[in-house]
C-alpha positions as CSV (number, residue, x, y, z in Angstrom):
1,X,115.8,161.8,108.3
2,X,114.9,159.8,105.3
3,X,115.7,156.5,107.0
4,X,113.7,157.5,110.0
5,X,110.7,158.4,107.9
6,X,110.9,155.1,106.0
7,X,111.1,153.3,109.4
8,X,108.1,155.1,110.8
9,X,106.2,154.4,107.6
10,X,107.0,150.7,107.8
11,X,106.0,150.6,111.5
12,X,102.7,152.3,110.6
13,X,102.1,149.8,107.8
14,X,102.9,146.8,110.1
15,X,100.6,148.3,112.8
16,X,97.8,148.8,110.3
17,X,98.1,145.3,108.9
18,X,98.0,143.8,112.5
19,X,94.9,145.9,113.2
20,X,93.3,144.7,110.0
21,X,94.1,141.0,110.7
22,X,92.8,141.4,114.3
23,X,89.5,143.0,113.0
24,X,89.2,140.2,110.4
25,X,89.7,137.5,112.9
26,X,87.3,139.1,115.3
27,X,84.6,139.5,112.7
28,X,85.0,135.9,111.6
29,X,84.8,134.5,115.2
30,X,81.9,136.8,116.0
31,X,79.9,135.5,112.9
32,X,80.6,131.9,113.8
33,X,79.6,132.4,117.5
34,X,76.5,134.3,116.4
35,X,75.4,131.6,114.0
36,X,76.0,128.8,116.5
37,X,74.4,130.7,119.3
38,X,71.4,131.8,117.3
39,X,70.7,128.2,116.0
40,X,71.1,126.8,119.5
41,X,68.9,129.5,121.0
42,X,66.1,128.9,118.5
43,X,66.6,125.1,118.3
44,X,67.2,123.8,121.8
45,X,63.9,124.9,123.3
46,X,62.1,122.8,120.6
47,X,64.2,119.7,121.4
48,X,62.3,117.1,123.4
49,X,62.6,113.5,124.4
50,X,59.6,112.6,122.3
51,X,61.1,114.4,119.3
52,X,64.4,112.4,119.6
53,X,62.9,108.9,120.4
54,X,59.9,108.6,118.1
55,X,59.1,108.4,114.5
56,X,56.6,110.8,112.8
57,X,52.9,109.8,112.7
58,X,50.5,111.5,110.5
59,X,47.5,110.0,112.3
60,X,48.4,111.5,115.7
61,X,50.2,114.5,114.1
62,X,53.3,113.6,116.0
63,X,56.7,114.7,114.8
64,X,59.7,112.5,115.5
65,X,63.2,112.5,114.0
66,X,64.6,109.2,115.4
67,X,64.6,107.6,111.9
68,X,66.4,110.6,110.5
69,X,69.1,110.4,113.2
70,X,69.7,106.7,112.5
71,X,69.7,107.3,108.8
72,X,72.3,110.0,109.2
73,X,74.5,107.7,111.3
74,X,74.1,104.8,108.7
75,X,75.1,107.1,105.8
76,X,78.1,108.4,107.7
77,X,79.4,105.0,108.6
78,X,78.8,103.5,105.2
79,X,80.4,106.4,103.4
80,X,83.5,106.4,105.7
81,X,83.8,102.6,105.3
82,X,83.9,103.2,101.5
83,X,85.9,106.3,101.2
84,X,88.7,105.8,103.8
85,X,90.3,102.6,102.3
86,X,90.0,104.0,98.8
87,X,91.3,107.5,99.6
88,X,94.1,106.4,101.9
89,X,95.1,103.6,99.5
90,X,95.1,105.9,96.5
91,X,97.2,108.5,98.4
92,X,99.7,105.8,99.4
93,X,100.0,104.5,95.8
94,X,100.5,108.0,94.4
95,X,103.1,109.0,97.0
96,X,105.0,105.8,97.6
97,X,104.6,103.5,94.6
98,X,103.7,105.4,91.5
99,X,106.8,106.2,89.4
100,X,105.1,107.7,86.3
101,X,104.8,111.5,87.0
102,X,102.4,112.0,84.2
103,X,100.0,109.4,85.6
104,X,100.2,111.0,89.0
105,X,99.5,114.5,87.6
106,X,96.5,113.1,85.6
107,X,95.0,111.5,88.8
108,X,95.6,114.6,90.9
109,X,94.0,116.8,88.2
110,X,91.0,114.4,88.1
111,X,90.7,114.6,91.9
112,X,90.8,118.4,91.9
113,X,88.2,118.4,89.1
114,X,85.9,116.1,91.1
115,X,86.2,118.2,94.2
116,X,84.9,121.2,92.3
117,X,81.7,119.6,90.8
118,X,78.4,120.8,92.4
119,X,76.7,118.3,94.6
120,X,73.5,118.4,92.5
121,X,75.4,116.9,89.6
122,X,76.6,114.1,91.9
123,X,73.0,113.5,92.9
124,X,71.8,113.2,89.3
125,X,74.7,110.9,88.3
126,X,74.2,108.8,91.4
127,X,70.5,108.5,90.7
128,X,71.1,107.4,87.1
129,X,74.1,105.1,87.8
130,X,73.5,103.6,91.3
131,X,69.7,103.8,91.6
132,X,68.8,102.8,88.0
133,X,71.7,101.2,86.2
134,X,72.9,99.1,89.2
135,X,69.4,98.5,90.4
136,X,69.9,99.9,93.9
137,X,66.8,102.0,93.6
138,X,66.3,104.9,96.0
139,X,68.3,103.8,99.1
140,X,70.7,104.9,101.7
141,X,73.4,102.7,100.2
142,X,73.1,104.5,96.8
143,X,73.4,107.8,98.7
144,X,76.5,106.5,100.6
145,X,78.2,105.5,97.3
146,X,77.4,108.9,95.8
147,X,78.8,110.7,98.9
148,X,81.8,108.4,98.8
149,X,82.7,109.6,95.3
150,X,82.1,113.2,96.4
151,X,84.5,112.9,99.4
152,X,87.1,110.7,97.8
153,X,89.2,113.6,96.4
154,X,89.2,115.3,99.9
155,X,90.5,112.2,101.7
156,X,93.0,111.4,99.0
157,X,94.5,114.9,98.7
158,X,94.7,115.5,102.4
159,X,96.4,112.1,103.0
160,X,98.7,112.6,100.1
161,X,99.9,116.0,101.4
162,X,100.3,114.6,104.8
163,X,102.4,111.7,103.5
164,X,104.7,114.2,101.8
165,X,105.5,115.8,105.2
166,X,107.0,112.6,106.6
167,X,110.8,113.0,106.5
168,X,112.6,110.8,104.0
169,X,115.1,110.0,106.8
170,X,112.4,108.0,108.5
171,X,112.0,105.8,105.5
172,X,115.8,105.4,105.0
173,X,116.3,104.5,108.6
174,X,113.6,101.8,108.4
175,X,115.1,100.5,105.2
176,X,118.5,100.4,106.9
177,X,117.1,98.2,109.6
178,X,116.0,95.7,106.9
179,X,112.2,96.5,106.8
180,X,110.4,95.9,103.5
181,X,108.5,98.5,101.5
182,X,105.0,97.8,102.9
183,X,106.3,97.4,106.5
184,X,108.0,100.8,106.2
185,X,104.7,102.3,105.1
186,X,102.7,100.6,107.7
187,X,104.9,101.1,110.7
188,X,106.7,104.4,109.9
189,X,105.0,106.4,107.2
190,X,101.3,106.0,108.0
191,X,101.7,106.7,111.8
192,X,103.5,109.9,110.9
193,X,100.5,111.1,108.8
194,X,97.6,110.0,111.0
195,X,96.7,113.7,111.5
196,X,96.2,114.1,107.8
197,X,93.9,111.1,107.6
198,X,91.9,112.3,110.6
199,X,91.7,115.8,109.0
200,X,90.3,114.2,105.8
201,X,87.9,112.1,107.9
202,X,86.6,115.2,109.7
203,X,86.2,117.2,106.5
204,X,84.3,114.3,105.0
205,X,82.0,113.9,108.0
206,X,81.2,117.6,107.9
207,X,80.3,117.4,104.2
208,X,78.3,114.2,104.7
209,X,76.3,115.7,107.5
210,X,75.6,118.9,105.6
211,X,74.7,117.3,102.2
212,X,71.1,117.3,101.1
213,X,71.0,117.9,97.3
214,X,72.7,114.6,96.4
215,X,70.7,112.6,99.0
216,X,67.4,113.9,97.7
217,X,68.0,112.2,94.4
218,X,69.6,109.0,95.7
219,X,68.4,108.3,99.3
220,X,64.9,109.9,99.2
221,X,63.1,111.4,102.2
222,X,61.2,108.5,103.8
223,X,60.9,108.5,107.6
224,X,60.7,104.8,108.2
225,X,62.5,103.2,111.2
226,X,64.9,100.3,110.2
227,X,68.0,98.6,111.4
228,X,71.3,99.3,109.8
229,X,71.3,96.5,107.2
230,X,67.7,96.9,106.3
231,X,68.0,100.7,106.4
232,X,70.9,100.8,104.0
233,X,68.8,98.9,101.4
234,X,65.7,101.2,101.7
235,X,64.9,104.8,101.2
236,X,65.4,107.2,104.1
237,X,65.9,110.9,105.0
238,X,68.9,112.2,106.8
239,X,68.8,115.1,109.2
240,X,69.6,117.7,106.5
241,X,67.0,116.3,104.1
242,X,64.4,116.3,107.0
243,X,65.4,119.9,107.8
244,X,64.7,120.9,104.3
245,X,61.3,119.0,104.2
246,X,60.1,120.4,107.5
247,X,61.2,124.0,106.7
248,X,60.4,124.2,103.0
249,X,57.5,121.8,102.6
250,X,55.7,121.7,106.0
251,X,56.6,125.1,107.4
252,X,57.7,123.6,110.7
253,X,60.5,126.1,111.5
254,X,60.7,125.1,115.2
255,X,61.4,121.5,114.2
256,X,63.9,122.8,111.6
257,X,65.8,124.8,114.1
258,X,65.8,121.8,116.5
259,X,67.3,119.6,113.8
260,X,69.9,122.3,113.0
261,X,70.9,122.3,116.7
262,X,71.1,118.5,116.8
263,X,73.2,118.5,113.6
264,X,75.7,120.9,115.2
265,X,75.9,118.8,118.4
266,X,76.3,115.6,116.3
267,X,79.0,117.1,114.2
268,X,81.0,118.1,117.3
269,X,80.6,114.7,118.8
270,X,81.7,112.8,115.7
271,X,84.7,115.1,115.1
272,X,85.7,114.6,118.8
273,X,85.4,110.9,118.4
274,X,87.5,110.9,115.2
275,X,90.2,113.0,116.9
276,X,90.4,110.7,119.9
277,X,90.5,107.6,117.7
278,X,93.3,109.2,115.7
279,X,95.3,109.9,118.8
280,X,94.8,106.3,120.0
281,X,95.8,104.9,116.6
282,X,98.8,107.1,116.4
283,X,99.9,106.1,119.9
284,X,99.4,102.4,119.2
285,X,101.3,102.7,115.9
286,X,104.2,104.4,117.7
287,X,104.4,101.6,120.2
288,X,104.4,99.0,117.5
289,X,107.1,100.9,115.6
290,X,109.2,101.2,118.8
291,X,108.9,97.4,119.5
292,X,109.8,96.6,116.0
293,X,112.9,98.8,116.1
294,X,114.0,97.2,119.4
295,X,113.5,93.7,118.1
296,X,115.5,94.5,114.9
297,X,118.3,96.2,116.9
298,X,118.4,93.2,119.2
299,X,118.7,90.8,116.3
300,X,121.4,92.8,114.7
301,X,123.3,92.8,118.0
302,X,123.0,89.0,118.4
303,X,124.2,88.5,114.8
304,X,127.3,90.6,115.6
């Protein structure tokens, strides 16, 4: 009887935990769907072709967000071009080359500390260092450098953890075929952790698109229309900064909801593009790795 009561108690506990987890998942999904649906419901009716393809004009009282869309794309591209090589390279060095464990622990601790600093602090430091000390002034490039420092720990840590999941037997097999250290990393290790790099890229894009405090101090909130090279050297507002200005300063809540809806759609498109690019790169790297293995096995057979 005692065993049966314990068994029934355990079953009741498992059932309660399952119900609690189901309720938690349902509430979380419901909140996400409600937030997305509410923003799209309030924002999409205010989206028009004129809003998307024109720049604002105070003379004709016209509101356009084309410069803000382009500035957002410029900042995302510039930040990723800066943070991906540094983050992936740092992760490869810490995982594959660094032999001093104390140095690795210090760098990892510094990265974790950087990831916990509020964005407003990054904005102030970026304004003082990039805008004033380096003479970049208020520009999108200064904002991109600031966002690069903000997202560097995320890319480095996700890539580093993904590198650790690659089996050691893959490396040993490549070394056994006569491949060098860098060739093993390039053809075997990195293709096996492309998912981690893409994850870090997606997280970085999400944080770049949602950042406003740091860009207010470094990139400014101008609505001028420029090309990519001229735009990076001048001040400009991204979509999140424009959303803040229209909602807080001008009281244009319809335009603010329209920008929020566009931000959601843009985030989904960029994440989808990054995922497809990661799959393509992973497939190409696997093909290159297979061709390399076949060539080496053929050479070893000829030598025998």
